C-alpha positions as CSV (number, residue, x, y, z in Angstrom):
1,M,-118.3,-56.6,36.5
2,R,-114.8,-55.7,35.2
3,I,-113.2,-52.5,36.3
4,L,-111.4,-51.0,33.3
5,P,-108.3,-49.7,35.0
6,I,-107.8,-53.0,36.8
7,Q,-108.2,-54.9,33.5
8,Y,-105.7,-52.6,31.8
9,L,-103.2,-52.9,34.6
10,R,-103.3,-56.7,34.4
11,G,-102.2,-56.4,30.8
12,V,-99.5,-53.9,31.8
13,A,-98.2,-56.3,34.5
14,A,-98.0,-59.2,32.1
15,L,-96.2,-57.1,29.5
16,M,-93.6,-55.9,32.0
17,V,-92.7,-59.5,32.8
18,V,-92.6,-60.4,29.1
19,V,-90.4,-57.5,28.3
20,A,-88.1,-58.2,31.2
21,H,-87.5,-61.8,30.2
22,A,-87.2,-60.9,26.5
23,L,-84.4,-58.4,27.5
24,L,-82.6,-60.7,30.0
25,H,-82.2,-63.7,27.8
26,P,-80.6,-62.5,24.5
27,I,-78.5,-59.6,25.9
28,D,-75.0,-60.7,27.0
29,Y,-75.0,-58.7,30.2
30,V,-77.4,-58.4,33.2
31,D,-78.9,-55.0,33.8
32,A,-80.7,-54.5,37.1
33,T,-83.3,-52.5,35.3
34,Y,-84.5,-55.5,33.4
35,R,-84.9,-57.7,36.4
36,R,-86.6,-54.9,38.3
37,L,-89.1,-54.4,35.5
38,G,-90.2,-58.0,35.8
39,S,-90.3,-57.8,39.6
40,F,-92.5,-54.7,39.3
41,G,-94.9,-56.6,37.0
42,V,-95.2,-59.5,39.5
43,L,-95.8,-57.2,42.5
44,L,-98.4,-55.4,40.5
45,F,-100.1,-58.7,39.9
46,F,-100.1,-59.5,43.6
47,V,-101.6,-56.2,44.6
48,I,-104.2,-56.5,41.9
49,S,-105.0,-60.0,43.2
50,G,-105.6,-58.7,46.7
51,F,-107.9,-56.0,45.4
52,I,-109.9,-58.3,43.1
53,M,-110.5,-61.0,45.8
54,V,-112.0,-58.3,48.1
55,Y,-114.0,-56.7,45.4
56,N,-115.4,-59.9,43.9
57,T,-116.5,-61.3,47.3
58,G,-118.2,-58.1,48.6
59,Q,-118.7,-56.8,52.1
60,G,-120.3,-59.7,53.8
61,P,-119.7,-63.4,54.2
62,F,-119.5,-65.7,51.1
63,N,-119.3,-69.3,50.3
64,G,-115.6,-70.2,50.8
65,G,-115.9,-73.6,49.1
66,R,-117.4,-72.1,46.0
67,F,-114.8,-69.3,46.0
68,L,-111.9,-71.8,46.2
69,R,-113.4,-73.9,43.5
70,R,-113.7,-70.9,41.2
71,R,-110.1,-70.0,41.8
72,I,-109.0,-73.6,41.0
73,E,-111.0,-73.5,37.8
74,R,-109.3,-70.3,36.8
75,I,-105.7,-71.1,37.8
76,V,-105.1,-74.8,37.7
77,P,-105.8,-76.0,34.1
78,L,-103.4,-73.7,32.3
79,Y,-100.7,-74.0,35.0
80,W,-100.8,-77.7,34.9
81,L,-100.6,-77.7,31.1
82,V,-97.5,-75.6,31.0
83,T,-95.9,-77.4,33.9
84,I,-96.4,-80.8,32.2
85,G,-94.9,-79.2,29.1
86,V,-91.8,-78.2,31.0
87,A,-91.6,-81.7,32.5
88,L,-91.8,-83.2,29.0
89,L,-89.0,-80.9,27.8
90,A,-86.9,-81.8,30.8
91,V,-87.2,-85.5,29.8
92,V,-87.1,-85.3,26.0
93,A,-84.9,-82.2,25.3
94,P,-83.1,-81.1,28.5
95,A,-80.6,-79.0,26.5
96,F,-83.4,-76.4,26.1
97,L,-83.6,-75.9,29.8
98,K,-80.8,-74.2,31.8
99,N,-81.1,-75.8,35.3
100,T,-84.4,-77.6,35.3
101,T,-84.3,-81.4,35.7
102,F,-87.2,-83.8,36.0
103,S,-88.2,-85.9,38.9
104,W,-91.6,-87.3,39.9
105,A,-91.4,-85.7,43.3
106,Q,-90.8,-82.2,41.8
107,L,-93.6,-82.7,39.3
108,A,-96.0,-83.7,42.1
109,K,-95.0,-80.7,44.3
110,S,-95.3,-78.3,41.4
111,L,-98.8,-79.5,40.5
112,L,-99.9,-79.3,44.1
113,F,-98.4,-75.8,44.7
114,I,-96.0,-77.1,47.3
115,P,-92.8,-75.0,47.5
116,Y,-89.5,-76.9,47.4
117,A,-85.8,-75.9,46.9
118,R,-83.9,-76.9,43.8
119,E,-80.3,-78.0,44.0
120,N,-79.1,-74.5,43.4
121,G,-81.3,-73.2,46.3
122,E,-84.0,-71.6,44.2
123,L,-87.5,-71.9,45.6
124,V,-89.2,-72.4,42.2
125,P,-91.2,-75.3,40.7
126,L,-90.6,-77.1,37.5
127,M,-92.3,-74.2,35.6
128,K,-90.2,-71.4,37.2
129,L,-92.9,-68.7,37.0
130,G,-95.1,-71.0,39.1
131,W,-93.6,-69.7,42.3
132,T,-96.0,-66.7,42.1
133,L,-98.9,-69.1,41.9
134,N,-97.8,-70.8,45.1
135,Y,-98.3,-67.5,46.8
136,E,-101.6,-66.9,45.0
137,M,-103.0,-70.3,46.1
138,F,-101.8,-69.8,49.7
139,F,-103.7,-66.5,49.6
140,Y,-106.8,-68.0,48.2
141,V,-106.9,-70.8,50.8
142,L,-106.6,-68.2,53.6
143,F,-109.2,-66.0,52.0
144,A,-111.6,-69.0,51.7
145,L,-111.0,-69.9,55.4
146,A,-112.0,-66.3,56.4
147,A,-115.2,-66.4,54.3
148,S,-117.6,-66.2,57.3
149,L,-116.2,-62.8,58.3
150,S,-117.2,-59.4,57.2
151,V,-114.9,-57.7,54.8
152,G,-113.3,-55.5,57.4
153,R,-112.5,-58.4,59.7
154,R,-111.5,-60.6,56.9
155,V,-109.0,-58.1,55.6
156,A,-107.7,-57.4,59.1
157,V,-107.2,-61.0,60.1
158,I,-105.4,-62.0,56.8
159,A,-103.3,-58.8,56.8
160,M,-102.3,-59.4,60.5
161,L,-101.4,-63.0,59.7
162,F,-99.2,-61.8,56.8
163,V,-97.5,-59.2,59.0
164,V,-96.8,-61.9,61.7
165,L,-95.4,-64.4,59.1
166,T,-93.2,-61.7,57.7
167,L,-91.9,-60.8,61.1
168,I,-91.2,-64.4,61.9
169,G,-89.3,-64.7,58.6
170,A,-87.2,-61.7,59.5
171,L,-86.3,-63.1,62.9
172,I,-85.8,-66.8,62.0
173,P,-83.5,-67.8,59.2
174,F,-85.5,-70.9,58.1
175,Q,-83.7,-73.5,56.1
176,S,-86.7,-75.6,55.1
177,A,-88.4,-74.6,51.9
178,I,-92.0,-74.2,53.1
179,P,-91.5,-72.0,56.1
180,R,-88.9,-70.0,54.3
181,F,-91.2,-69.4,51.3
182,Y,-94.3,-68.4,53.3
183,T,-92.5,-66.0,55.6
184,E,-91.3,-63.6,52.8
185,E,-92.3,-60.0,52.8
186,L,-94.0,-60.5,49.4
187,L,-97.1,-61.6,51.4
188,L,-97.7,-57.9,52.3
189,T,-98.5,-57.1,48.7
190,F,-101.7,-59.0,49.0
191,A,-102.6,-57.2,52.2
192,L,-102.1,-53.8,50.5
193,G,-104.3,-54.9,47.6
194,M,-107.0,-56.0,50.1
195,G,-106.9,-52.7,51.8
196,I,-107.5,-50.8,48.6
197,G,-110.3,-53.2,47.8
198,M,-112.0,-52.5,51.1
199,L,-111.7,-48.8,50.6
200,F,-113.2,-49.1,47.2
201,L,-116.2,-51.1,48.5
202,R,-116.8,-48.5,51.2
203,G,-116.6,-45.6,48.7
204,S,-113.6,-43.9,50.3
205,W,-112.8,-40.5,48.9
206,L,-109.1,-41.6,48.8
207,I,-109.8,-43.7,45.7
208,K,-113.1,-42.3,44.6
209,D,-112.5,-38.6,44.4
210,P,-111.0,-37.6,41.1
211,R,-109.2,-34.7,42.8
212,M,-106.9,-37.4,44.4
213,A,-105.6,-38.3,41.0
214,L,-102.7,-35.8,41.1
215,F,-101.6,-37.2,44.5
216,W,-101.6,-40.8,43.2
217,I,-99.8,-39.8,40.0
218,A,-97.0,-38.1,42.0
219,S,-96.9,-41.1,44.4
220,A,-96.6,-43.6,41.6
221,I,-93.9,-41.7,39.8
222,T,-92.0,-41.2,43.0
223,F,-92.0,-44.8,44.0
224,I,-91.2,-46.0,40.5
225,V,-88.2,-43.7,40.2
226,L,-86.9,-44.7,43.7
227,G,-87.3,-48.4,42.8
228,F,-85.3,-48.1,39.6
229,A,-82.7,-45.6,41.0
230,M,-81.5,-47.8,43.9
231,P,-78.0,-49.3,43.6
232,A,-77.7,-52.2,41.2
233,D,-76.2,-54.5,43.9
234,P,-78.4,-56.3,44.8
235,P,-80.7,-55.8,41.8
236,L,-83.7,-57.1,43.8
237,G,-84.5,-57.1,47.5
238,P,-86.9,-55.9,50.2
239,K,-86.2,-52.2,49.4
240,T,-87.0,-52.4,45.7
241,D,-90.0,-54.7,46.5
242,A,-91.3,-52.1,48.9
243,M,-91.0,-49.3,46.3
244,F,-92.6,-51.3,43.5
245,T,-95.4,-52.5,45.8
246,L,-96.2,-48.9,46.8
247,A,-96.0,-47.9,43.2
248,S,-98.4,-50.7,42.3
249,A,-100.9,-49.6,44.9
250,S,-100.6,-46.0,43.7
251,L,-101.3,-47.0,40.1
252,I,-104.4,-49.0,41.2
253,A,-105.7,-46.1,43.3
254,L,-105.1,-43.7,40.5
255,G,-107.0,-45.9,38.1
256,L,-109.9,-46.2,40.5
257,C,-110.0,-42.4,41.0
258,V,-110.4,-41.7,37.3
259,E,-112.3,-45.0,36.5
260,H,-115.3,-43.2,34.9
261,R,-113.1,-41.1,32.7
262,I,-111.1,-43.9,31.2
263,P,-112.2,-44.8,27.7
264,V,-112.9,-48.4,26.7
265,S,-110.0,-49.9,24.8
266,R,-110.4,-53.2,23.0
267,I,-106.6,-53.7,23.0
268,G,-106.5,-53.0,26.7
269,L,-109.3,-55.4,27.5
270,T,-107.9,-58.1,25.3
271,L,-104.4,-57.9,26.9
272,G,-106.0,-57.9,30.3
273,D,-108.0,-61.0,29.5
274,A,-105.0,-62.7,28.0
275,S,-102.6,-61.6,30.8
276,Y,-102.6,-65.0,32.6
277,A,-101.9,-66.9,29.4
278,M,-99.3,-64.4,28.4
279,Y,-97.6,-64.7,31.8
280,L,-97.5,-68.5,31.8
281,T,-96.6,-69.2,28.2
282,H,-94.3,-66.4,27.1
283,M,-91.1,-68.1,28.1
284,Y,-91.8,-70.8,25.5
285,F,-92.0,-68.1,22.8
286,V,-89.0,-66.1,24.1
287,A,-86.9,-69.3,23.9
288,A,-88.2,-70.2,20.5
289,S,-87.5,-66.7,19.2
290,I,-84.0,-66.7,20.5
291,V,-83.3,-70.1,18.9
292,V,-84.8,-69.2,15.5
293,I,-83.4,-65.7,15.2
294,S,-79.9,-66.7,16.4
295,R,-79.8,-69.4,13.7
296,V,-81.2,-67.2,10.9
297,A,-79.6,-63.8,11.7
298,G,-76.6,-65.0,13.8
299,P,-75.6,-64.1,17.3
300,Q,-75.1,-60.4,16.4
301,A,-78.9,-59.6,16.4
302,P,-79.9,-59.6,20.1
303,W,-82.4,-56.7,19.7
304,L,-84.1,-58.6,16.9
305,E,-84.5,-61.5,19.3
306,V,-86.0,-59.1,21.9
307,V,-88.5,-57.5,19.6
308,S,-89.6,-60.8,18.0
309,S,-89.9,-62.4,21.5
310,I,-92.2,-59.7,22.7
311,I,-94.4,-59.6,19.6
312,L,-94.7,-63.4,19.5
313,S,-95.5,-63.7,23.2
314,V,-98.3,-61.1,22.9
315,L,-99.8,-62.3,19.7
316,I,-99.9,-66.0,20.5
317,S,-101.2,-65.5,24.1
318,I,-104.4,-64.0,22.8
319,P,-105.6,-67.0,20.7
320,F,-104.1,-69.3,23.4
321,H,-106.4,-67.6,26.0
322,H,-109.5,-68.0,23.8
323,Y,-108.9,-71.5,22.4
324,V,-106.9,-73.2,25.2
325,E,-107.2,-71.5,28.5
326,K,-111.0,-70.7,28.4
327,P,-112.1,-74.1,27.1
328,M,-110.0,-75.9,29.8
329,S,-111.5,-73.7,32.5
330,R,-115.1,-74.3,31.2
331,W,-114.5,-78.0,31.1
332,L,-113.4,-78.0,34.7
333,R,-116.3,-75.8,35.7
334,A,-118.7,-78.4,34.1
335,V,-117.3,-81.2,36.3
336,P,-119.9,-81.6,39.1
337,P,-118.5,-81.2,42.7
338,L,-118.1,-84.2,44.8
339,R,-121.1,-84.8,47.1
340,R,-121.4,-87.0,50.1
341,H,-124.2,-89.6,49.6
342,R,-126.3,-90.1,52.6
343,P,-127.3,-93.7,53.4
344,A,-130.9,-94.4,52.6
345,S,-133.3,-94.5,55.5
346,P,-134.4,-98.0,56.5
């Protein structure tokens, strides 16, 4: 069963990332606000992910293998498609890509969700936005490994592991990509989402009582303002991440408090459904809009490029979700799982 505010917030998170990238690419100066808007969207996705995993698996133990297979069916097909698309562009038309070059090793690591460092030091795969999916898959694997535990113990064990990894990352300046990547404080966003999910399952008044809505509104506004009001140098960092993570948690808690008062919106549901497709494909359409508009209207029309990028990314992601993403996931779901064949008895 879908929870309306969570569904709507998924669409909002994707739109924030789209708008941020649409603003960052055509405009000839970098504004911290634009980058922070995209970061906010990603962190909102992470907190939502933590919540959804707890909510969908319930209070008791669950089948970890089946859970992980469902996650692979949901995440892998579209991600592999756009990653292979970037790889082909890197080979056929490298001029369209800023600092992405092709190698078989990078393609293999990207498809297998293995973090690696590019020549410029960035810990991003061939399809840059895939770095978020490296975190997601890491979280899913840990969640599946804790499938035999009750929800309280599951959340506590994974959250404690994330805290320990974050502390290790703060104390040890890793140079290798994998330990460096998986000891970032971003892991804590999943823990916060899991905590909200556990409170929701247990019917806590903190996120069930409509009278808490004013508190969560004030909390969300406060953390959003603090996140955007911080000095522009650096534009992103642990402090802004903390503000936007707390703002994300506040927005989710607010939505859950007023869940039964939120009207059904076909637009909101549609954007929520298409949020994953929008997130993974929008850079293709942002780039296409910039190329076309700059040739037609000239370089003096950056805001036309911004608007067209956003509209194109949103409008195309919806049919892409229905006619590409969903059929690919259904096809993978129809593939029977591998089974061990026992030898026949003599």
